[in-house]
VOPAGU-2260 file (C-alpha; in pm, 1 decimal, decimal comma):
REM VOPAGU-2260
SITE   aa  ch    i         X         Y         Z
SITE  MET   A    0     -28,5     -58,0      28,6
SITE  LYS   A    1     148,7     361,3     -47,6
SITE  ARG   A    2     127,2     611,6     153,0
SITE  ARG   A    3      65,6     953,2      48,2
SITE  SER   A    4     279,0    1227,3     260,9
SITE  TYR   A    5     145,5    1540,0     386,6
SITE  PHE   A    6     249,9    1881,4     370,5
SITE  MET   A    7      61,7    2179,0     584,1
SITE  GLY   A    8     -39,4    2486,1     457,6
SITE  THR   A    9    -142,4    2822,1     592,2
SITE  LEU   A   10    -430,8    2998,1     558,6
SITE  THR   A   11    -337,0    3378,3     656,7
SITE  TYR   A   12    -692,5    3567,1     802,4
SITE  ASP   A   13    -660,0    3979,4     775,9
SITE  VAL   A   14    -278,9    3922,4     834,1
SITE  VAL   A   15    -358,1    3799,1    1201,9
SITE  SER   A   16    -456,7    3486,2    1264,5
SITE  LYS   A   17    -279,1    3152,0    1074,0
SITE  VAL   A   18    -438,0    2822,0    1078,7
SITE  ASP   A   19    -253,2    2519,4     963,8
SITE  PHE   A   20    -426,6    2286,9     698,3
SITE  GLU   A   21    -269,7    1999,2     488,8
SITE  ASP   A   22    -239,8    2104,0     161,4
SITE  ARG   A   23    -506,5    1896,0     -20,8
SITE  ALA   A   24    -774,9    2008,8     248,5
SITE  LEU   A   25    -632,1    2395,8     191,0
SITE  ALA   A   26    -719,7    2330,1    -199,4
SITE  HIS   A   27   -1032,7    2253,7    -163,5
SITE  LEU   A   28   -1086,2    2495,9     148,2
SITE  GLN   A   29   -1041,3    2797,7    -151,5
SITE  ILE   A   30   -1228,5    2642,6    -404,2
SITE  VAL   A   31   -1560,4    2665,6    -122,1
SITE  ILE   A   32   -1476,6    2969,5      41,0
SITE  ALA   A   33   -1359,8    3195,5    -272,8
SITE  SER   A   34   -1716,6    3066,1    -471,9
SITE  LYS   A   35   -1859,1    3167,7    -147,1
SITE  LEU   A   36   -1711,2    3496,1    -114,0
SITE  ARG   A   37   -1679,1    3588,5    -512,1
SITE  ARG   A   38   -2063,5    3535,6    -493,6
SITE  GLY   A   39   -1992,9    3879,2    -225,7
SITE  GLU   A   40   -2159,7    3561,8      51,8
SITE  SER   A   41   -2019,8    3665,3     400,0
SITE  PHE   A   42   -2021,4    3291,0     640,5
SITE  ASN   A   43   -1835,6    3177,5     916,3
SITE  PHE   A   44   -1571,1    2930,2     953,5
SITE  SER   A   45   -1505,4    2705,1    1229,2
SITE  TRP   A   46   -1251,2    2392,3    1266,5
SITE  ILE   A   47   -1142,8    2208,9    1635,4
SITE  LYS   A   48    -810,5    2372,6    1717,6
SITE  ASP   A   49    -508,2    2109,6    1718,9
SITE  PRO   A   50    -475,2    1888,7    1987,8
SITE  ALA   A   51     -92,2    2009,7    2064,4
SITE  GLU   A   52    -312,5    2369,5    2060,9
SITE  GLY   A   53    -527,5    2327,8    2390,5
SITE  SER   A   54    -868,8    2209,7    2347,6
SITE  GLY   A   55   -1151,6    2351,5    2122,6
SITE  ARG   A   56   -1269,5    2468,8    1870,0
SITE  THR   A   57   -1235,3    2825,8    1637,9
SITE  THR   A   58   -1452,3    3005,2    1472,5
SITE  ILE   A   59   -1446,8    3336,0    1256,7
SITE  TRP   A   60   -1613,8    3616,7    1029,2
SITE  MET   A   61   -1515,4    3509,3     620,6
SITE  HIS   A   62   -1622,7    3864,2     430,9
SITE  PRO   A   63   -1503,8    3985,2      59,7
SITE  ALA   A   64   -1340,8    4231,4     235,2
SITE  ILE   A   65   -1137,9    4049,4     477,9
SITE  PRO   A   66    -743,2    3937,4     253,5
SITE  LEU   A   67    -659,7    3587,2     285,4
SITE  VAL   A   68    -395,1    3412,6     184,8
SITE  TYR   A   69    -338,3    3087,6      96,3
SITE  ASP   A   70      65,6    2926,3     134,8
SITE  PHE   A   71     128,3    2623,7      56,3
SITE  LEU   A   72     413,2    2389,8      81,5
SITE  GLY   A   73     384,7    2152,9    -129,5
SITE  SER   A   74     443,7    2288,6    -482,4
SITE  ARG   A   75     249,3    2027,4    -638,1
SITE  THR   A   76    -136,5    2120,8    -685,1
SITE  PRO   A   77    -363,2    1825,9    -496,3
SITE  ALA   A   78    -562,6    1643,1    -628,7
SITE  ILE   A   79    -924,1    1703,5    -652,2
SITE  ASN   A   80   -1234,6    1577,2    -526,9
SITE  ARG   A   81   -1539,1    1691,7    -628,8
SITE  GLU   A   82   -1737,6    1478,1    -384,9
SITE  TRP   A   83   -1594,1    1663,1    -124,6
SITE  LEU   A   84   -1679,5    1993,1    -233,1
SITE  ASN   A   85   -1959,6    1910,1    -246,0
SITE  ALA   A   86   -1935,1    1820,9     101,2
SITE  LEU   A   87   -1794,1    2185,4     268,1
SITE  MET   A   88   -2024,7    2407,1      44,4
SITE  GLU   A   89   -2352,8    2186,3     217,5
SITE  THR   A   90   -2147,9    2276,2     568,8
SITE  ALA   A   91   -2063,4    2621,4     427,2
SITE  ASN   A   92   -2463,3    2680,4     304,1
SITE  THR   A   93   -2555,1    2586,1     658,2
SITE  PRO   A   94   -2637,9    2851,1     966,3
SITE  GLY   A   95   -2307,5    2721,4    1109,2
SITE  GLY   A   96   -2111,0    2770,9     872,3
SITE  LEU   A   97   -1841,6    2605,8     647,0
SITE  ARG   A   98   -1703,5    2332,4     882,0
SITE  LEU   A   99   -1405,5    2040,7     720,6
SITE  VAL   A  100   -1536,4    1720,9     689,1
SITE  PRO   A  101   -1374,9    1429,3     652,4
SITE  GLU   A  102   -1292,8    1369,3     239,7
SITE  PRO   A  103   -1510,0    1134,1     125,2
SITE  ALA   A  104   -1286,5     805,9     111,2
SITE  ASP   A  105   -1500,3     596,3    -120,5
SITE  VAL   A  106   -1403,0     851,3    -424,9
SITE  VAL   A  107   -1049,8     840,7    -481,1
SITE  PRO   A  108    -964,2    1215,9    -680,0
SITE  ALA   A  109    -856,7    1251,6   -1018,5
SITE  GLY   A  110    -549,9    1377,0   -1037,2
SITE  GLY   A  111    -389,4    1730,5   -1081,9
SITE  SER   A  112    -673,3    1940,3   -1118,0
SITE  ALA   A  113    -600,5    2367,0    -975,6
SITE  PRO   A  114    -812,7    2438,5    -773,4
SITE  SER   A  115    -926,8    2721,4    -988,9
SITE  GLY   A  116   -1247,3    2863,8    -767,2
SITE  ASP   A  117   -1522,4    2761,7   -1017,1
SITE  ALA   A  118   -1853,5    2582,1   -1026,2
SITE  VAL   A  119   -1872,6    2393,4    -706,3
């Protein structure tokens, strides 16, 4: 069985808060976040803190006027899984807002799609 290597990317929110996400997850979040913000939609984005940082959950308000920086550690664009995008967008469209949900295990992503931010 081939083992995946994981890279950690960082989401910088308003140049103040930095949160590490695996590059693959960050690429999917980038598409969902860009899709909502491009439409002028504001929303909550929540995640569970890494146990090394203590316990708890963080929620931030995502708004088109607040700058975001997506910083990927790896040089290759991760493959994009449309089912995962749909699952993430479903959470983003709820009153609770976007949450990073696990990638659907039964869907193997196609290789090398660039995160374009197009239709989700």
